[in-house]
ZAMARGU-4260 file (C-alpha; in steps of 0.2 Angstrom, whole numbers, plus 5000, padded with zeros to 4 digits):
<rodrens>
0) 4959/4984/4996 | 4979/4985/4986 | 4982/4999/4975 | 4988/4994/4958 | 4995/5013/4960
5) 5004/5008/4977 | 5012/4993/4969 | 5027/4999/4959 | 5018/4999/4941 | 5028/4990/4924
10) 5024/4994/4905 | 5011/4979/4907 | 4998/4984/4922 | 4986/4993/4913 | 4976/4989/4895
15) 4964/4999/4887 | 4948/4989/4889 | 4937/4992/4874 | 4917/4998/4877 | 4904/4987/4877
20) 4897/4996/4863 | 4914/4991/4852 | 4913/4975/4859 | 4896/4974/4849 | 4901/4983/4832
25) 4917/4970/4835 | 4904/4955/4834 | 4892/4963/4822 | 4907/4966/4808 | 4915/4948/4810
30) 4906/4937/4800 | 4898/4939/4785 | 4880/4942/4784 | 4870/4929/4776 | 4861/4929/4760
35) 4843/4920/4763 | 4834/4921/4778 | 4837/4901/4780 | 4855/4905/4783 | 4852/4917/4799
40) 4859/4911/4818 | 4854/4920/4833 | 4873/4928/4839 | 4871/4933/4857 | 4885/4946/4863
45) 4889/4946/4882 | 4893/4962/4887 | 4908/4965/4900 | 4907/4979/4911 | 4920/4985/4922
50) 4917/4994/4939 | 4927/5009/4941 | 4927/5007/4961 | 4949/5002/4963 | 4947/4992/4981
55) 4965/4991/4979 | 4967/5009/4984 | 4981/5014/4999 | 4967/5019/5006 | 4957/5005/5004
60) 4970/4993/5007 | 4976/5006/5024 | 4958/5003/5031 | 4959/4983/5029 | 4976/4983/5039
65) 4965/4995/5053 | 4954/4982/5054 | 4964/4967/5053 | 4966/4965/5073 | 4981/4957/5069
70) 4991/4970/5060 | 4979/4986/5066 | 4993/4988/5084 | 5008/4985/5072 | 5000/4998/5061
75) 4995/5010/5072 | 5010/5012/5083 | 5021/5015/5063 | 5009/5029/5060 | 5012/5037/5077
80) 5030/5033/5082 | 5047/5026/5071 | 5051/5020/5089 | 5048/5002/5091 | 5033/4994/5107
85) 5040/4988/5121 | 5038/4971/5123 | 5022/4974/5138 | 5012/4984/5126 | 5012/4969/5112
90) 5011/4958/5126 | 4992/4955/5124 | 4991/4953/5108 | 4988/4939/5100 | 5003/4928/5092
95) 5003/4934/5073 | 5003/4953/5081 | 5019/4947/5091 | 5027/4941/5074 | 5025/4957/5065
100) 5034/4966/5082 | 5047/4953/5079 | 5048/4962/5061 | 5048/4977/5066 | 5063/4985/5057
105) 5060/4974/5042 | 5041/4984/5041 | 5037/5001/5034 | 5026/5012/5028 | 5024/5017/5008
110) 5008/5028/5007 | 5000/5024/5022 | 5002/5006/5020 | 5012/4994/5030 | 5024/4982/5018
115) 5039/4973/5023 | 5056/4975/5017 | 5063/4958/5013 | 5080/4957/5008 | 5092/4944/4998
120) 5103/4934/5009 | 5117/4942/5000 | 5109/4959/5002 | 5112/4965/4986 | 5093/4966/4983
125) 5074/4969/4990 | 5057/4965/4989 | 5044/4975/4996 | 5030/4963/5003 | 5013/4969/5006
130) 5004/4966/5022 | 4990/4957/5020 | 4975/4957/5030 | 4967/4942/5031 | 4952/4946/5024
135) 4963/4948/5008 | 4969/4933/5005 | 4957/4923/4997 | 4954/4937/4984 | 4973/4936/4980
140) 4975/4918/4979 | 4961/4918/4967 | 4969/4929/4956 | 4984/4923/4956 | 4978/4907/4953
145) 4961/4904/4947 | 4962/4922/4934 | 4966/4922/4917 | 4983/4929/4919 | 4986/4917/4935
150) 5001/4904/4935 | 4993/4889/4929 | 4995/4886/4911 | 4985/4870/4910 | 4985/4852/4907
155) 4992/4854/4889 | 5007/4865/4896 | 5013/4855/4910 | 5015/4837/4898
</rodrens>
């Protein structure tokens, strides 16, 4: 869906992941070996694997946007023309599509993906906001709130 490469990269966006073999070696070398067989204990190692499929690539995001019935009409018009469609063309569409139509001038394509350019009140700064397909909302919320790098530090930090 969203490409990490389509979002501006900062210094901390990529991390070198150790291979499963390196994790096993590290686990095996981290504790001293017991001298007696009675000191042996079972050590289980969980191997973590990662996928190489980038569900956040620009191509995948655009595909998801084109599958979203609220975004598709606007994205197709933006891909084919810089001119805002007439109200008559948009009138039969959903209320969400009409809201995107009202934002036409702040919607822009970056690598074929639809973004909203949000400008500060004073006009001195702006941010690119991805127009997220409805199907991606749950995943983004889960990643930003429930993951280890999510926004909540736990009960110990809130006291």
